[in-house]
C-alpha positions in Angstrom: 6.4 19.0 9.6 7.3 22.4 8.3 4.7 24.1 10.5 6.1 22.4 13.6 9.7 23.3 12.7 8.6 26.9 12.1 7.1 27.1 15.6 10.4 25.9 17.1 12.2 28.7 15.3 9.6 31.2 16.4 10.2 30.1 20.0 14.0 30.6 19.6 13.3 34.1 18.1 11.3 35.1 21.2 14.1 33.9 23.5 16.8 35.8 21.5 14.7 38.9 21.8 14.3 38.5 25.5 15.8 41.0 27.9 18.4 38.6 29.4 19.8 37.7 26.0 19.9 41.4 25.0 21.7 42.2 28.2 24.5 39.6 28.1 24.7 38.7 24.4 23.6 41.7 22.3 24.9 40.3 19.1 22.5 37.4 19.5 19.6 39.6 20.3 20.2 41.9 17.3 19.2 41.0 13.8 21.8 40.7 11.0 21.5 43.6 8.6 22.8 44.3 5.1 24.6 47.5 4.2 21.2 49.1 3.5 20.0 48.4 7.0 17.5 45.7 6.0 17.2 42.4 7.9 19.0 39.5 6.3 16.5 37.1 7.7 14.2 37.3 10.6 11.1 35.3 9.6 9.3 32.2 10.7 11.6 29.8 8.9 15.0 31.6 9.3 16.7 33.8 11.9 20.0 35.5 11.3 21.7 37.4 14.2 24.3 40.1 14.1 26.8 37.7 15.7 26.5 35.3 12.7 24.3 32.7 14.4 21.7 31.4 11.9 18.9 28.9 12.5 16.7 27.4 9.8 13.6 25.3 10.1 13.2 22.3 7.8 10.1 20.0 7.8 10.4 16.4 6.5 7.1 17.0 4.6 8.7 19.7 2.4 11.7 17.6 1.4 13.7 20.9 1.2 17.5 20.6 1.2 19.3 22.1 4.2 20.0 25.8 3.9 23.3 27.1 2.9 24.2 30.5 4.2 26.6 32.1 1.7 29.7 29.9 1.9 28.6 28.1 5.1 26.8 24.8 5.6 25.0 24.0 8.9 27.3 22.8 11.6 24.6 21.6 14.0 21.4 19.7 12.9 18.8 19.0 15.5 16.2 16.4 14.6 13.2 16.7 16.9 9.9 14.8 17.1 10.0 13.2 13.6 8.1 10.1 14.6 4.3 10.0 14.8 2.2 7.4 16.6 0.4 6.2 13.5 3.3 6.1 11.1 3.3 3.1 8.9 6.6 1.4 8.2 6.4 2.8 4.6 6.0 6.3 6.1 9.0 5.8 8.5 11.2 4.5 5.6 10.2 7.6 3.5 11.2 9.8 6.4 14.6 8.0 6.8 15.2 8.5 3.0 14.5 12.3 3.4 16.8 12.5 6.4 19.7 10.5 4.9 19.5 11.8 1.4 18.4 15.4 1.9 18.9 16.7 5.4 22.0 15.1 6.8 24.1 15.5 3.6 23.6 19.3 3.8 25.7 19.5 7.0 29.3 20.7 7.2 32.2 18.3 7.5 32.2 18.8 11.3 28.5 18.9 11.6 27.1 17.6 15.0 23.7 15.9 15.0 21.3 15.7 17.9 18.2 13.4 17.7 15.5 13.9 20.3 12.4 11.6 20.4 10.4 9.3 22.6 10.1 5.7 21.4 6.4 5.7 20.6 6.3 2.5 18.6 8.9 -0.2 17.8 9.2 0.6 14.1 10.0 4.3 14.6 13.2 6.0 13.7 14.0 6.5 17.4 13.5 2.7 18.0 15.8 1.9 15.1 18.5 4.2 16.3 18.2 2.8 19.8 18.3 -0.9 19.0 20.9 -0.8 16.1 18.7 -1.3 13.1 19.4 2.1 11.7 22.2 2.1 9.2 22.8 5.9 9.5 24.4 8.0 12.2 26.5 5.0 12.9 28.9 6.8 15.3 26.0 7.8 17.5 26.1 8.0 21.3 22.7 6.7 22.5 21.4 8.2 25.7 18.2 6.4 26.8 15.5 5.6 26.4 14.8 6.5 30.1 11.6 5.3 31.6 9.7 7.6 33.9 9.9 5.0 36.7 12.8 2.5 37.1 11.6 -0.9 38.4 7.9 0.0 38.0 5.5 -2.3 39.7 1.7 -1.6 40.0 -1.5 -3.2 40.9 -5.2 -2.6 40.2 -7.4 -1.9 43.3 -11.1 -1.7 43.4 -12.6 1.0 45.7 -16.0 2.8 45.8 -16.5 6.2 44.4 -18.6 9.0 45.7 -21.8 7.3 44.5 -20.9 4.1 46.3 -20.2 2.3 43.1 -17.1 0.1 42.5 -14.2 1.8 40.8 -10.9 0.2 39.7 -7.7 2.2 39.6 -4.0 1.4 39.2 -1.6 2.1 42.0 2.2 2.2 41.8 3.5 -0.2 44.5 7.3 0.1 43.7 9.7 2.1 41.6 12.1 5.0 41.6 11.2 8.1 39.5 13.8 9.1 37.0 13.6 12.8 37.7 12.1 15.1 40.3 9.7 16.7 37.8 7.7 13.5 37.4 7.4 11.9 40.8 5.5 8.7 41.6 2.3 10.6 42.5 2.4 12.4 39.1 3.1 9.1 37.3 0.2 7.4 39.1 -2.1 10.2 38.1 -0.9 9.9 34.5 -1.6 6.1 34.5 -5.2 6.7 35.6 -5.7 9.7 33.3 -4.0 8.4 30.1 -4.7 4.7 30.7 -2.1 2.1 31.7 -1.4 1.0 28.1 -0.7 4.6 27.0 1.5 5.3 30.0 3.6 2.2 29.5 4.2 3.2 25.9 4.6 6.9 26.2 6.4 7.2 29.6 8.0 3.7 30.0 8.9 3.2 26.3 7.3 -0.3 26.5 6.7 -0.9 22.8 8.6 -4.1 22.2 5.8 -6.6 21.9 2.3 -6.3 20.5 0.2 -9.1 21.9 0.9 -11.4 19.0 1.6 -15.1 18.7 5.4 -14.5 19.0 5.3 -12.6 22.3 6.3 -15.7 24.4 9.4 -16.4 22.4 12.8 -15.3 23.8 15.0 -15.3 20.7 18.4 -17.1 20.9 21.4 -15.3 19.6 24.9 -16.2 18.4 27.9 -14.0 17.7 29.6 -14.1 14.3 32.8 -15.6 15.8 30.7 -18.5 17.3 28.9 -19.5 14.2 28.9 -23.3 13.6 29.7 -24.9 10.2 26.8 -25.1 7.8 25.6 -27.9 5.6 23.8 -25.5 3.4 23.1 -21.7 3.1 20.6 -19.8 1.0 19.0 -16.4 0.6 15.3 -15.7 0.0 13.4 -12.6 -1.2 9.8 -11.7 -0.7 9.5 -9.0 -3.4 7.3 -6.1 -4.1 6.5 -5.2 -7.8 7.3 -1.5 -7.5 9.3 1.0 -5.4 6.9 3.9 -4.7 6.2 5.2 -1.2 2.9 3.3 -1.3 4.5 0.0 -2.2 4.9 -3.0 -0.1 8.3 -3.5 1.4 10.9 -5.8 0.0 12.0 -8.5 2.4 15.3 -10.4 2.3 16.5 -13.2 4.6 19.8 -15.1 4.6 20.8 -18.1 6.7 22.1 -21.6 7.0 21.4 -25.0 8.5 23.8 -27.2 10.5 24.2 -31.0 10.4 22.0 -31.2 13.5 19.1 -29.5 11.7 19.6 -26.2 13.6 18.7 -23.1 11.5 20.8 -19.9 12.0 19.7 -16.6 10.5 22.6 -14.5 9.3 21.0 -11.5 7.7 17.7 -9.6 7.3 16.7 -6.5 5.4 13.4 -4.7 4.7 12.9 -1.6 2.8 11.3 0.1 -0.2 13.4 -0.4 -3.3 13.1 -1.6 -6.9 12.7 -5.3 -7.5 16.0 -5.4 -9.3 17.9 -3.5 -6.6 16.5 -5.9 -4.0 17.7 -8.9 -5.9 21.1 -7.3 -6.4 21.3 -6.9 -2.6 20.3 -10.6 -2.2 22.8 -11.8 -4.7 25.6 -9.9 -3.0 24.7 -11.4 0.4 24.5 -14.9 -1.3 28.0 -14.5 -2.7 29.2 -13.4 0.8 27.8 -16.4 2.6 28.5 -18.8 -0.3 24.8 -19.6 -0.7 23.9 -22.1 -3.4 20.8 -20.2 -4.5 18.6 -17.1 -4.2 14.9 -17.9 -3.9 12.0 -15.7 -4.7 8.3 -15.9 -3.7 6.9 -15.8 -7.2 3.1 -15.3 -7.0 3.5 -12.8 -9.9 5.2 -15.5 -12.0 8.5 -17.4 -11.7 9.6 -16.7 -15.2 9.2 -13.0 -14.8 11.3 -13.0 -11.6 13.9 -15.2 -13.2 14.5 -12.6 -15.9 14.7 -9.8 -13.3 17.2 -12.0 -11.4 19.4 -12.5 -14.4 19.6 -8.8 -15.0 20.5 -8.2 -11.4 23.1 -11.1 -11.5 24.8 -9.5 -14.5 25.1 -6.2 -12.8 26.6 -7.8 -9.7 29.1 -9.7 -11.9 30.2 -6.5 -13.6 30.5 -4.7 -10.2 32.6 -7.4 -8.6 34.8 -7.9 -11.6 35.9 -4.3 -11.2 36.4 -4.6 -7.4 38.0 -8.0 -7.0 41.3 -9.5 -8.2 40.9 -12.0 -11.1 41.8 -14.8 -8.7 39.1 -13.9 -6.2 36.5 -13.2 -8.9 37.1 -16.5 -10.7 36.7 -18.4 -7.4 33.1 -17.2 -6.9 30.4 -19.8 -7.3 27.4 -17.8 -8.4 24.1 -18.5 -6.7 21.3 -20.1 -8.8 17.7 -18.9 -9.0 14.7 -20.7 -7.5 11.2 -19.8 -6.7 8.1 -20.8 -4.7 4.5 -19.9 -5.3 2.7 -19.2 -2.1 -0.9 -18.8 -3.4 -2.7 -22.0 -4.3 -0.5 -25.0 -5.2 3.1 -24.5 -6.2 3.5 -25.6 -9.8 7.1 -26.8 -9.2 6.7 -28.7 -6.0 3.0 -29.5 -6.0 2.7 -28.3 -2.5 0.2 -26.0 -0.9 1.9 -23.8 1.8 -1.2 -22.2 3.3 -1.8 -18.6 4.3 0.9 -16.3 5.7 -0.4 -17.0 9.2 -0.3 -20.8 8.6 3.2 -20.6 7.3 4.3 -18.4 10.2 2.8 -20.9 12.7 4.8 -23.8 11.3 8.1 -21.9 11.8 7.0 -20.8 15.3 6.9 -24.4 16.5 10.6 -24.8 15.5 11.4 -21.7 17.6 9.6 -23.2 20.6 11.7 -26.3 20.3 14.9 -24.3 20.4 15.9 -25.1 16.8 16.4 -21.5 15.5 18.8 -18.8 16.5 19.8 -15.4 15.1 23.3 -14.0 14.4 23.8 -10.7 16.2 23.8 -7.9 13.6 20.6 -7.4 11.8 18.7 -9.6 14.1 16.4 -6.9 15.4 14.9 -6.6 11.9 13.4 -10.0 12.0 12.6 -10.0 15.7 10.6 -6.8 15.4 8.8 -8.2 12.3 7.8 -11.4 14.2 6.7 -9.6 17.3 4.4 -7.4 15.2 3.1 -10.3 13.1 0.4 -10.4 11.7 0.5 -6.6 11.3 2.0 -5.5 8.0 4.4 -5.3 6.5 4.9 -9.0 6.5 7.5 -9.3 3.7 10.7 -9.9 5.8 8.8 -12.4 8.0 7.6 -14.2 4.9 11.0 -14.2 3.3 12.3 -15.7 6.5 9.6 -18.5 6.3 10.7 -19.3 2.8 14.3 -19.6 3.9 13.5 -21.6 6.9 11.3 -24.0 4.9 13.9 -24.3 2.2 16.6 -25.2 4.7 14.4 -27.6 6.6 12.9 -29.2 3.5 15.5 -29.0 0.7 14.3 -29.5 -2.9 15.9 -29.4 -6.3 17.0 -25.9 -7.2 16.1 -24.6 -10.6 19.2 -24.5 -12.8 20.1 -21.2 -14.4 
């Protein structure tokens, strides 16, 4: 927030005014002055020193663009503590939009970026940067996350307190502390003060699983170069009807099935975008993997989504016609549109698919039998979504069910 960012700048100001700084670096300790002797900037959100060093505070809540100082743009951007424990995915995505569309573009050509954050939940910006889901700061060097104790082992012991009553506490039985300032004794105290669950999340960064029905699954992975031939490929979309910050996410899944009935996921995406933009993304992916069709969960009406699909398809045709040679463009087999209705009975198939949980459980069984694998790339998107299931948003997990069901149980695809 802006207030937190201002506090950081205030702390820097106090350090610059300290006696040691003034002794060795007077130009850093003195304020920049104009020709009339007035300070050019020494307030809670901006410091300007006589030596030319300038620091600004920017809060993600203000949405302000990065500060430009005369002809100069920032050449260092430090992103600190932007994740909050109770952020929803929609909140996280909004923060990412602010970072990537407002803050980072304000930097200079040679701007260095430093991101500092504990991994406090598995959908946070820090988690996405660490596991590869983030599609920004792509040339990043990741350091960490570092657990407080490497090889941590612990046990609960029951003793008697001063009143002679039984009392259970956790004791660390094995492990090597990461740094001297947080030794095993300190960590053990933190476990019993914070609670074990809080310590494992805050100090050990153990946020991968959530106690859901998918926790026992170890996902199988395949490299792009090792992909088998597919009998059929498809793309499915679980759409939202708007693109506001309060909207549901859009979910997209793409994949194929082999002749031995093995399903391989090739691509997953979730985000807040307009329905037409989401379908454009899905169509582009369908062209790339030569999918026969793009499917949409159409509880809001199949005919409505078909018209949105046709508009999106036309835009993609115009885009690719400009980008590709006539030979490559004319070779494209355009994906067709199909839909399924999740609620009630599907009017096309006459089939009732059940609730989101029921649908998800059907797919889980196929994972338990080793019939599903994920191509390395965007695999963390679906794996995080399944581990958090049935906590929202469920859109990418639901789009993955529709794709899995479509590949396992092929039906006639609606003609365009």
